C-alpha positions as a Markdown table, in Angstrom:
| # | Residue | x | y | z |
|---|---|---|---|---|
| 1 | Met | 107.6 | 100.6 | 122.6 |
| 2 | Pro | 110.2 | 102.9 | 121.6 |
| 3 | Lys | 112.4 | 105.7 | 123.3 |
| 4 | Ala | 110.5 | 108.6 | 123.4 |
| 5 | Pro | 113.0 | 111.4 | 122.4 |
| 6 | Ser | 113.7 | 114.0 | 124.1 |
| 7 | Glu | 111.6 | 116.6 | 122.1 |
| 8 | Trp | 108.3 | 116.4 | 121.3 |
| 9 | Thr | 108.7 | 117.4 | 117.2 |
| 10 | Val | 106.5 | 116.3 | 114.5 |
| 11 | Leu | 109.0 | 114.9 | 112.5 |
| 12 | Ser | 110.5 | 113.0 | 116.2 |
| 13 | Met | 106.6 | 111.9 | 116.6 |
| 14 | Leu | 106.7 | 110.9 | 112.9 |
| 15 | Glu | 109.4 | 108.5 | 113.6 |
| 16 | Trp | 108.5 | 107.5 | 117.3 |
| 17 | Ala | 104.7 | 106.6 | 116.0 |
| 18 | Thr | 106.0 | 104.7 | 113.3 |
| 19 | Glu | 108.1 | 102.4 | 114.8 |
| 20 | Phe | 105.2 | 102.1 | 118.0 |
| 21 | Phe | 102.9 | 101.3 | 115.1 |
| 22 | Glu | 104.9 | 98.8 | 113.6 |
| 23 | Glu | 105.7 | 97.1 | 116.7 |
| 24 | Arg | 101.9 | 96.4 | 117.0 |
| 25 | Asn | 102.1 | 95.2 | 113.3 |
| 26 | Val | 99.4 | 97.5 | 112.2 |
| 27 | Lys | 99.0 | 98.4 | 108.6 |
| 28 | Ser | 101.0 | 101.4 | 107.4 |
| 29 | Pro | 102.3 | 102.5 | 109.9 |
| 30 | Arg | 103.9 | 105.7 | 108.7 |
| 31 | Met | 100.4 | 106.9 | 107.4 |
| 32 | Ser | 99.2 | 106.2 | 109.9 |
| 33 | Ile | 100.3 | 109.1 | 112.8 |
| 34 | Glu | 100.7 | 110.9 | 109.3 |
| 35 | Trp | 96.6 | 110.6 | 109.4 |
| 36 | Leu | 96.5 | 111.2 | 113.5 |
| 37 | Leu | 98.9 | 113.9 | 113.8 |
| 38 | Ala | 97.8 | 115.9 | 110.1 |
| 39 | Asp | 93.9 | 115.6 | 112.0 |
| 40 | Val | 94.4 | 116.9 | 115.3 |
| 41 | Leu | 97.3 | 120.1 | 113.2 |
| 42 | Ser | 95.0 | 120.8 | 111.2 |
| 43 | Val | 96.6 | 120.6 | 108.5 |
| 44 | Lys | 97.3 | 118.3 | 105.3 |
| 45 | Arg | 99.2 | 115.3 | 105.7 |
| 46 | Leu | 101.9 | 116.1 | 102.6 |
| 47 | Asp | 103.1 | 119.7 | 104.8 |
| 48 | Leu | 103.7 | 117.6 | 107.9 |
| 49 | Tyr | 106.8 | 117.7 | 106.0 |
| 50 | Leu | 107.7 | 121.5 | 105.3 |
| 51 | Ile | 107.0 | 122.0 | 109.5 |
| 52 | Tyr | 108.8 | 118.9 | 110.8 |
| 53 | Asp | 110.8 | 120.8 | 113.7 |
| 54 | Arg | 108.1 | 122.5 | 115.3 |
| 55 | Pro | 107.5 | 121.8 | 118.4 |
| 56 | Leu | 104.0 | 120.5 | 119.8 |
| 57 | Thr | 102.2 | 122.3 | 122.7 |
| 58 | Ala | 101.3 | 120.0 | 125.5 |
| 59 | Glu | 97.6 | 120.3 | 123.8 |
| 60 | Glu | 98.6 | 118.5 | 121.6 |
| 61 | Leu | 99.6 | 116.6 | 122.3 |
| 62 | Asp | 97.3 | 115.4 | 124.5 |
| 63 | Val | 94.5 | 115.1 | 122.1 |
| 64 | Leu | 97.2 | 112.9 | 120.2 |
| 65 | Arg | 98.1 | 110.7 | 122.9 |
| 66 | Pro | 94.7 | 108.9 | 122.6 |
| 67 | Leu | 94.3 | 108.8 | 119.5 |
| 68 | Val | 97.7 | 106.9 | 118.6 |
| 69 | Lys | 96.2 | 104.3 | 121.7 |
| 70 | Arg | 93.7 | 103.8 | 119.6 |
| 71 | Arg | 95.1 | 103.4 | 116.6 |
| 72 | Ala | 97.7 | 100.5 | 118.3 |
| 73 | Thr | 94.8 | 98.6 | 118.6 |
| 74 | His | 93.8 | 98.5 | 115.0 |
| 75 | Glu | 91.1 | 100.6 | 115.1 |
| 76 | Pro | 90.1 | 102.1 | 111.9 |
| 77 | Leu | 91.7 | 106.1 | 111.0 |
| 78 | Gln | 88.4 | 107.3 | 109.5 |
| 79 | Tyr | 86.6 | 106.4 | 112.9 |
| 80 | Ile | 89.2 | 107.9 | 115.2 |
| 81 | Thr | 89.1 | 111.4 | 112.8 |
| 82 | Gly | 85.1 | 110.6 | 112.7 |
| 83 | His | 85.8 | 111.7 | 108.6 |
| 84 | Thr | 87.4 | 110.2 | 105.4 |
| 85 | Asp | 87.3 | 112.3 | 102.0 |
| 86 | Phe | 85.3 | 110.7 | 99.1 |
| 87 | Tyr | 85.7 | 112.1 | 95.4 |
| 88 | Asn | 85.7 | 115.7 | 96.4 |
| 89 | Val | 83.3 | 115.6 | 99.6 |
| 90 | Arg | 83.8 | 115.0 | 102.9 |
| 91 | Ile | 82.3 | 111.9 | 104.6 |
| 92 | Phe | 81.4 | 111.4 | 108.6 |
| 93 | Val | 81.7 | 108.3 | 109.3 |
| 94 | Glu | 82.0 | 106.7 | 112.7 |
| 95 | Pro | 81.3 | 103.2 | 114.4 |
| 96 | Gly | 78.1 | 101.1 | 112.7 |
| 97 | Val | 78.4 | 102.5 | 109.0 |
| 98 | Leu | 80.4 | 101.2 | 106.7 |
| 99 | Ile | 84.4 | 103.1 | 105.7 |
| 100 | Pro | 83.9 | 104.6 | 102.1 |
| 101 | Arg | 86.5 | 102.4 | 100.1 |
| 102 | Gln | 88.7 | 104.1 | 97.3 |
| 103 | Glu | 86.9 | 100.8 | 94.9 |
| 104 | Thr | 83.6 | 102.9 | 95.4 |
| 105 | Glu | 85.0 | 106.2 | 94.7 |
| 106 | Glu | 86.2 | 105.1 | 90.9 |
| 107 | Leu | 82.5 | 103.3 | 90.2 |
| 108 | Val | 81.3 | 107.5 | 90.8 |
| 109 | Ala | 83.6 | 108.7 | 88.8 |
| 110 | Trp | 82.4 | 106.1 | 86.0 |
| 111 | Ile | 79.3 | 106.6 | 86.0 |
| 112 | Leu | 80.9 | 110.7 | 86.5 |
| 113 | Glu | 82.2 | 110.4 | 83.6 |
| 114 | Leu | 79.3 | 108.5 | 81.3 |
| 115 | Tyr | 76.9 | 110.9 | 82.5 |
| 116 | Pro | 78.2 | 114.1 | 81.2 |
| 117 | Lys | 76.5 | 117.4 | 82.9 |
| 118 | Gly | 73.3 | 118.9 | 81.3 |
| 119 | Glu | 70.7 | 116.1 | 81.4 |
| 120 | Thr | 68.2 | 115.0 | 84.4 |
| 121 | Phe | 68.3 | 112.1 | 85.5 |
| 122 | Ser | 66.5 | 109.8 | 88.5 |
| 123 | Val | 69.1 | 107.9 | 90.9 |
| 124 | Leu | 69.3 | 105.0 | 93.0 |
| 125 | Asp | 71.6 | 103.6 | 95.3 |
| 126 | Val | 70.6 | 101.0 | 97.4 |
| 127 | Gly | 72.5 | 100.5 | 100.1 |
| 128 | Thr | 73.6 | 103.5 | 101.3 |
| 129 | Gly | 75.7 | 103.1 | 103.9 |
| 130 | Ser | 77.2 | 106.5 | 104.9 |
| 131 | Gly | 75.6 | 108.1 | 101.8 |
| 132 | Cys | 78.9 | 108.9 | 100.2 |
| 133 | Ile | 77.9 | 107.6 | 96.6 |
| 134 | Pro | 74.7 | 109.7 | 96.1 |
| 135 | Val | 76.6 | 113.3 | 98.5 |
| 136 | Ala | 79.2 | 112.9 | 95.7 |
| 137 | Leu | 76.4 | 112.1 | 92.6 |
| 138 | Lys | 74.9 | 115.1 | 93.8 |
| 139 | Lys | 77.7 | 117.3 | 94.6 |
| 140 | Ala | 78.8 | 116.8 | 91.1 |
| 141 | Arg | 76.1 | 117.0 | 89.3 |
| 142 | Pro | 73.1 | 119.0 | 91.1 |
| 143 | Glu | 70.4 | 118.6 | 88.9 |
| 144 | Trp | 69.8 | 115.1 | 88.9 |
| 145 | Asp | 67.4 | 114.0 | 91.7 |
| 146 | Leu | 68.8 | 111.5 | 94.7 |
| 147 | Phe | 67.3 | 108.4 | 96.3 |
| 148 | Ala | 68.5 | 106.5 | 98.6 |
| 149 | Thr | 68.2 | 103.4 | 100.7 |
| 150 | Asp | 69.7 | 101.6 | 103.6 |
| 151 | Ile | 68.2 | 99.3 | 105.8 |
| 152 | Ser | 70.4 | 100.5 | 108.8 |
| 153 | Asp | 68.9 | 103.1 | 111.3 |
| 154 | Lys | 72.5 | 104.5 | 112.2 |
| 155 | Ala | 73.2 | 104.7 | 107.9 |
| 156 | Leu | 70.1 | 106.4 | 107.6 |
| 157 | Ser | 71.2 | 108.7 | 110.5 |
| 158 | Val | 74.6 | 109.2 | 109.2 |
| 159 | Ala | 74.1 | 109.3 | 105.9 |
| 160 | Lys | 71.2 | 111.9 | 106.6 |
| 161 | Asn | 74.2 | 114.4 | 108.2 |
| 162 | Asn | 76.7 | 113.7 | 105.0 |
| 163 | Ala | 74.1 | 115.0 | 102.4 |
| 164 | Ser | 73.0 | 118.6 | 105.6 |
| 165 | Gln | 77.0 | 118.6 | 105.8 |
| 166 | Ser | 77.5 | 118.4 | 102.1 |
| 167 | Glu | 73.9 | 120.8 | 101.4 |
| 168 | Val | 72.4 | 118.8 | 99.3 |
| 169 | Asp | 68.9 | 117.1 | 99.0 |
| 170 | Ile | 68.7 | 113.1 | 98.7 |
| 171 | Ser | 65.5 | 111.4 | 99.2 |
| 172 | Phe | 66.5 | 108.6 | 101.9 |
| 173 | Ala | 63.9 | 106.1 | 103.3 |
| 174 | Arg | 65.2 | 102.7 | 105.6 |
| 175 | Asp | 64.4 | 99.8 | 103.4 |
| 176 | Asp | 65.2 | 96.0 | 102.7 |
| 177 | Ile | 67.2 | 95.0 | 99.7 |
| 178 | Phe | 65.3 | 91.2 | 99.9 |
| 179 | Asn | 62.0 | 92.6 | 100.2 |
| 180 | Pro | 62.0 | 96.8 | 98.8 |
| 181 | Gln | 59.3 | 98.7 | 99.4 |
| 182 | Ala | 60.6 | 102.1 | 99.7 |
| 183 | Phe | 60.0 | 104.4 | 96.6 |
| 184 | Ser | 58.1 | 101.8 | 94.7 |
| 185 | Asp | 56.2 | 104.5 | 92.9 |
| 186 | Arg | 58.8 | 105.3 | 91.2 |
| 187 | Thr | 61.5 | 104.4 | 88.0 |
| 188 | Phe | 65.2 | 105.2 | 88.0 |
| 189 | Asp | 67.6 | 106.3 | 85.1 |
| 190 | Leu | 70.2 | 105.1 | 87.2 |
| 191 | Ile | 70.5 | 102.5 | 89.8 |
| 192 | Ile | 73.3 | 101.5 | 92.0 |
| 193 | Ser | 75.0 | 99.8 | 94.7 |
| 194 | Asn | 77.5 | 98.3 | 96.5 |
| 195 | Pro | 75.8 | 95.5 | 98.9 |
| 196 | Pro | 77.9 | 93.3 | 101.1 |
| 197 | Tyr | 79.5 | 90.8 | 98.7 |
| 198 | Ile | 82.0 | 89.4 | 101.5 |
| 199 | Leu | 81.1 | 85.9 | 102.4 |
| 200 | His | 81.4 | 84.3 | 105.8 |
| 201 | Ser | 83.6 | 81.6 | 105.3 |
| 202 | Glu | 86.2 | 84.6 | 104.0 |
| 203 | Lys | 86.4 | 86.5 | 107.4 |
| 204 | Ser | 89.1 | 84.9 | 109.0 |
| 205 | Thr | 91.3 | 86.4 | 105.4 |
| 206 | Leu | 89.7 | 90.3 | 105.8 |
| 207 | Asp | 92.5 | 93.0 | 108.2 |
| 208 | Lys | 92.0 | 93.2 | 111.4 |
| 209 | Glu | 90.6 | 97.1 | 111.3 |
| 210 | Val | 88.3 | 95.6 | 109.5 |
| 211 | Lys | 86.7 | 92.3 | 111.2 |
| 212 | Asp | 87.2 | 93.4 | 114.4 |
| 213 | Tyr | 85.3 | 97.3 | 113.7 |
| 214 | Glu | 83.5 | 97.5 | 110.6 |
| 215 | Pro | 80.0 | 95.7 | 111.0 |
| 216 | Glu | 79.2 | 93.0 | 109.6 |
| 217 | Glu | 75.4 | 93.7 | 108.1 |
| 218 | Ala | 77.5 | 96.1 | 105.9 |
| 219 | Leu | 80.8 | 93.3 | 105.2 |
| 220 | Phe | 79.1 | 90.3 | 104.6 |
| 221 | Cys | 76.7 | 88.3 | 102.8 |
| 222 | Glu | 75.0 | 85.1 | 102.8 |
| 223 | Ser | 75.6 | 84.0 | 98.7 |
| 224 | Thr | 76.2 | 85.9 | 95.6 |
| 225 | Val | 73.0 | 84.4 | 94.3 |
| 226 | Gln | 71.0 | 85.5 | 96.9 |
| 227 | Met | 72.5 | 89.5 | 97.5 |
| 228 | Tyr | 73.0 | 89.6 | 93.6 |
| 229 | Gly | 69.9 | 88.0 | 92.5 |
| 230 | Ala | 67.5 | 90.7 | 94.9 |
| 231 | Leu | 69.0 | 93.7 | 93.3 |
| 232 | Glu | 68.7 | 92.2 | 90.4 |
| 233 | Gln | 64.8 | 91.9 | 91.1 |
| 234 | Leu | 64.6 | 95.0 | 92.8 |
| 235 | Ser | 66.3 | 97.0 | 89.6 |
| 236 | Ser | 64.0 | 95.4 | 86.9 |
| 237 | Gly | 60.7 | 96.8 | 88.1 |
| 238 | Ala | 62.6 | 99.8 | 89.6 |
| 239 | Leu | 64.1 | 100.5 | 86.5 |
| 240 | Ser | 63.2 | 102.3 | 83.6 |
| 241 | Ala | 62.8 | 101.2 | 79.9 |
| 242 | Asp | 66.2 | 103.0 | 79.1 |
| 243 | Gly | 67.7 | 102.5 | 82.5 |
| 244 | Thr | 70.8 | 101.2 | 83.8 |
| 245 | Val | 72.7 | 99.4 | 86.9 |
| 246 | Phe | 76.0 | 100.5 | 87.8 |
| 247 | Leu | 76.8 | 97.2 | 91.0 |
| 248 | Glu | 80.2 | 97.5 | 93.0 |
| 249 | Leu | 81.5 | 93.7 | 92.7 |
| 250 | His | 83.7 | 91.0 | 94.9 |
| 251 | Glu | 86.9 | 90.5 | 92.6 |
| 252 | Asp | 86.2 | 86.8 | 93.0 |
| 253 | Asn | 82.5 | 86.3 | 91.8 |
| 254 | Ser | 82.3 | 89.0 | 89.0 |
| 255 | Gly | 82.1 | 86.3 | 86.8 |
| 256 | Glu | 78.7 | 84.5 | 89.0 |
| 257 | Val | 76.6 | 88.2 | 88.9 |
| 258 | Leu | 77.7 | 88.3 | 85.5 |
| 259 | Asp | 75.8 | 85.3 | 84.3 |
| 260 | Leu | 73.0 | 85.6 | 86.5 |
| 261 | Phe | 72.1 | 89.2 | 85.0 |
| 262 | Glu | 72.4 | 87.7 | 81.3 |
| 263 | Gln | 70.8 | 84.6 | 82.1 |
| 264 | Ala | 68.0 | 87.0 | 83.4 |
| 265 | Asn | 67.6 | 88.8 | 79.9 |
| 266 | Trp | 70.1 | 92.0 | 80.2 |
| 267 | Ser | 73.4 | 92.8 | 78.7 |
| 268 | Ala | 75.9 | 93.3 | 81.1 |
| 269 | Glu | 79.6 | 94.2 | 81.2 |
| 270 | Leu | 82.2 | 93.8 | 84.1 |
| 271 | Lys | 84.9 | 96.7 | 84.5 |
| 272 | Asn | 88.6 | 96.5 | 86.3 |
| 273 | Asp | 89.5 | 98.7 | 89.1 |
| 274 | Tyr | 92.9 | 99.9 | 89.0 |
| 275 | Gly | 94.1 | 97.6 | 90.4 |
| 276 | Gln | 93.2 | 95.3 | 87.6 |
| 277 | Lys | 90.6 | 93.1 | 89.7 |
| 278 | Thr | 87.4 | 92.6 | 87.9 |
| 279 | Arg | 85.4 | 95.7 | 90.6 |
| 280 | Phe | 82.2 | 96.8 | 88.9 |
| 281 | Leu | 79.2 | 95.4 | 86.3 |
| 282 | Lys | 77.1 | 98.1 | 84.1 |
| 283 | Ala | 73.8 | 96.3 | 83.1 |
| 284 | Lys | 71.6 | 97.1 | 80.9 |
| 285 | Lys | 67.2 | 95.1 | 80.3 |
| 286 | Ala | 68.6 | 94.0 | 76.5 |
């Protein structure tokens, strides 16, 4: 453990905790302490360097120390602070619910780019998790009608809270991708899903903070064909005649999903994320 400084300031805490996290192989050690300290002090991460010589009070240290200990065990920052930012909205998260990813923000951005303000769409998000996708879409397009499903009661509770916190109206329902029943009397202009797409055989390759803390049912699927085949069938029945499906994919299995949709008579295309990984599929019935 690194030697404690004689006085705890913003800068000395940043330096001490960075070394502490490095010794424990914590991912992104500097960013980790910036995130935690900024949350405790209620400032932006970059603003920490404007107050780097500010002493930390005993009360602030009492709040911060247990957070640092939790991070040292590789617990995700979003679970420790209880929230994350996602496409201009604050999303609250807790253990048992998947943490929103930057790639999913890119999916939301792509959809909003393709569908500017003005038209009204009916949109279904399948496997909504924290509700980040429908909340972000509804916030940006208040004229749209948003619906969302998940099999997890915990996820639905968190998603409903996020909709309430962002003051948006979204219809939520418990549903199973493999036996969909919810909103069966409706058709949708857009169907979106970021489903569980990691194969169980890949678990050992994941970061400790993912495989040890995030819910397995939101991460893993039995097979790519099984998961995306179910989404294809759901979409075939629930999509309006001129509707569009948007899916997030595993970059290694994107070709498999494209083939699945094309063989089912969809006109489909793949799109890369900012890291140049094939991450998204857009499909319309041919």
